[in-house]
N, C-alpha and C positions, 0 to 999 in steps of 0.2 A: 496392429499386429506385425506389419512389416518393420516398423521401427524397433520393436522388441527383438525380432529375429536378427536384425542388423547389429543390435547391441550385443546379443549373445555371440554372434560370429566374431565381432571385434574382440570380445573378452577371450574367446577361444584362441584367436590368433596371438593375442598377447601372451597367453599361457604357453602356447607352443614355442614362441620365440624365447620366452624366459627359460623353458626347459632346455632348449638348445644352448643357451648361454651357460646354464649350470652344467650341462654335459661337457661342454668345451673346457670349462674351468676345472671340472673333476678329472678330465682326461689329462690335462696339463699337470695337475697336482700329483697324481699317483699313477703308477703303471697298471694298477688294477682297474679294468674297464667295466666291471659289472655294474657299477652305479651309473656311469655315463650311458651304458646300453639300456639301463632301466629308464633313464630320463627320456631316451629316444622312444622307447616302447610306450611310455605314458603320453608323449606328444602325438604319436600315431593314433592311440586310442581316443584322445581328445578330438583329433581331426575326424576320425570315423564317427564318433558319437554325435558331433555337432555338424557333420557334413561340411567341413571346412578343409580346403586343400592346404597342405603344407607348402609354404613358399618355395619356389624352385631353387633359390640360393641355399636354402636349408636342406632341401630334399637331396641335393648332390652330396651331402655329408652322411647319408644313410646308405648302407649296402642293401641292394634290392634282393639279395639272396638270403642273408641271415639277419638283416635289420640291426646291424651293429653300427656304432658311431665311428665313422672313418676319420682317421688322422693320417694325412699324407706323410709318408716316411716311417711311420710306426706300424700301422696295421693296414696300410693301403699304399699301392704303388701307382704313380701317375706318369703316363707316357704320352707323348705327342706322336700320333700316327696319321700322316696325311692331313686331312681336314678335321680330324677328331682328337679329342682328349680321351684317352682310355684310362679308366680308374679300375684297378684290380684289387679286390678285397683279399688280403693275405690269410684271412680266416677260412673262408669257404671257396675262394678261387673264382668267384663271380666277376666277370668283366662288364663294366658299364661304359658306354660311349656317348659322347655328346659333341656336337659340332662347336668349333671355336672360331670359325671363320667370321670375319666382320660382315654385317649386312651390306649389300650393295648400295652405292650412292644412286640417287635418282638419275634416270637416263636424260641426257641433254636433248635427245630427240623428242622426248615427250613435250618439252617446252615448245619445240618447233611445231609440233602437231597442233597445239593450242593456238598458236599464232596463225597457222594456215586455216584453221576453222574460222577464225575471225575474218581472215582475208576473203574466204568464199561467201561469207554471210553479208559482206558489204554490198550495198546497192550499186 
């Protein structure tokens, strides 16, 4: 049963990714965005139907207010503010923020702590 569920989830993810590819191709081809918005709507419905999350790199391309396909420079404005990337949908005005700061490198002190533990455990 689990194997079948996994296979269904994989197919759903492939469909979602394909719909986003079609949405991007359609948005580049024409100025009319109704078809690309429909592809995004279908991708969301597939995700909800099969309980599959839309991958984060694709989710950033959807407006969280009106669910349109965002194209930076055409129907979305992207700004860097402090530690965040702010994307504004020009259709509904919704602002979405996400951090862009790189994750921290591991602390060098942590390596020292490991060596000190070994030191104290020695006979």
